[in-house]
C-alpha positions in Angstrom: 2.6 257.6 33.5 2.5 256.8 37.5 2.6 253.0 36.9 3.6 252.6 33.7 7.1 251.0 32.9 9.0 252.2 30.1 9.8 249.4 27.6 12.3 250.1 25.3 11.9 248.2 22.1 15.1 247.2 20.0 14.9 245.5 16.9 17.7 245.7 14.4 19.2 248.9 14.8 16.2 251.0 16.0 14.7 251.6 19.4 11.6 253.0 20.7 10.1 253.5 24.1 6.6 251.9 25.2 5.5 252.6 28.1 4.6 248.9 29.8 1.0 249.5 32.2 -0.5 247.4 34.8 -2.7 246.2 32.6 -0.9 245.9 29.3 -1.7 242.5 27.4 0.8 240.6 25.1 -1.1 241.2 21.7 -1.4 244.7 22.8 2.0 245.4 22.6 3.0 243.4 20.0 0.4 244.9 18.3 2.4 248.4 20.0 5.5 247.2 18.7 4.7 246.9 15.1 2.9 250.4 15.3 6.5 251.6 15.4 8.4 248.5 13.0 6.4 248.8 9.8 8.7 244.9 8.8 7.6 243.2 11.9 4.0 240.5 11.5 2.1 239.7 14.8 3.1 235.9 15.5 6.9 236.5 13.2 8.4 237.7 16.0 9.9 237.2 19.3 10.2 239.8 22.4 12.6 238.9 24.7 13.0 241.4 28.1 15.9 241.9 29.6 16.2 243.3 33.2 19.0 244.1 35.3 20.4 241.5 37.3 17.6 239.2 36.7 17.7 236.1 33.2 16.3 237.1 30.2 13.4 235.8 29.9 10.5 235.2 25.9 7.6 236.8 26.3 4.4 234.8 25.3 1.8 235.7 27.2 -0.7 237.9 28.8 1.0 236.4 31.8 4.7 237.0 31.3 4.2 240.5 30.8 2.4 241.2 34.0 4.9 239.4 35.6 7.7 241.7 34.5 5.5 244.4 35.0 5.5 243.3 38.8 9.2 242.6 38.9 10.1 245.5 37.2 7.7 247.5 40.4 9.1 245.3 43.3 12.5 246.1 42.4 11.9 250.1 41.8 13.4 250.3 38.2 11.2 252.4 36.5 13.1 251.3 32.4 13.5 247.7 30.8 14.7 246.2 27.5 12.9 244.6 25.4 14.8 243.1 22.4 13.2 242.3 19.6 14.0 238.9 16.8 12.7 237.5 13.4 11.6 234.4 13.6 12.1 231.9 10.8 8.8 231.5 9.5 6.7 230.9 11.5 8.8 231.5 14.9 11.2 228.8 15.2 10.1 227.4 18.9 6.8 226.7 16.0 4.3 228.8 17.9 2.2 231.6 16.7 -0.9 233.9 17.9 -3.8 234.3 16.3 -6.2 237.3 16.6 -8.0 236.5 19.7 -4.2 236.5 21.3 -4.1 232.6 22.5 -1.4 230.9 21.5 -1.4 227.9 19.3 1.3 224.8 18.1 2.0 223.8 14.3 1.9 220.6 13.3 3.0 220.9 9.5 1.3 218.5 9.0 2.5 215.8 10.9 -0.3 213.5 12.8 0.6 212.4 16.3 1.0 208.4 16.8 -1.8 207.1 18.4 0.5 206.7 21.3 -1.7 204.2 23.1 -0.5 201.7 21.1 0.1 199.6 24.0 -2.8 199.3 26.5 -3.8 196.1 27.3 -0.9 194.1 25.5 1.7 194.7 28.9 2.8 191.7 30.4 4.2 192.0 33.9 7.7 190.5 33.9 7.4 186.8 35.4 9.3 186.6 38.7 13.0 186.9 39.0 14.7 184.6 41.4 17.2 186.4 42.8 18.5 183.2 45.4 19.4 179.1 44.1 17.6 176.3 45.1 19.9 175.0 47.4 21.0 178.8 49.1 17.1 179.3 49.6 17.1 175.5 51.0 20.0 176.1 53.2 18.4 179.1 54.4 15.1 177.6 55.7 16.9 174.8 57.3 19.4 176.6 59.2 17.6 180.0 59.6 19.3 182.6 59.8 21.2 183.2 62.7 22.7 185.7 63.3 24.6 187.4 66.6 22.3 190.3 67.4 24.6 193.4 69.0 27.4 195.0 68.0 28.8 193.8 71.2 32.8 192.8 70.6 35.6 194.4 71.1 38.4 195.8 69.6 
């Protein structure tokens, strides 16, 4: 098992160990987990990995599995705990995994609103007047006679 990270997968009150290799895919890991836990169905559970001295992270893609393997390899850790949680059908984040291993979103029948309704209807606001007319006239007539320099004593 050279190059493999041993994943201790915990689901409810049962656990098993699964090797994670450099080329292990997310879907491969999902199917492996489902083969050990009969009541699990691919796409209806979430996997969160826990590595010592690192925050826990949700596994959602092939990249996540590769990063998990790489971080364990760099930290010279040969094991990781993966916590498996059931999702309310479908997963709480409204995401799932299809048979090809690609993630997809479930819209629940909602259609996105047309966010381009404002195009062509935007009008720039009128210019703001920051100085009153009398003050602006005074400055134009008298000019800005400021004493230049930081002279003067205390």
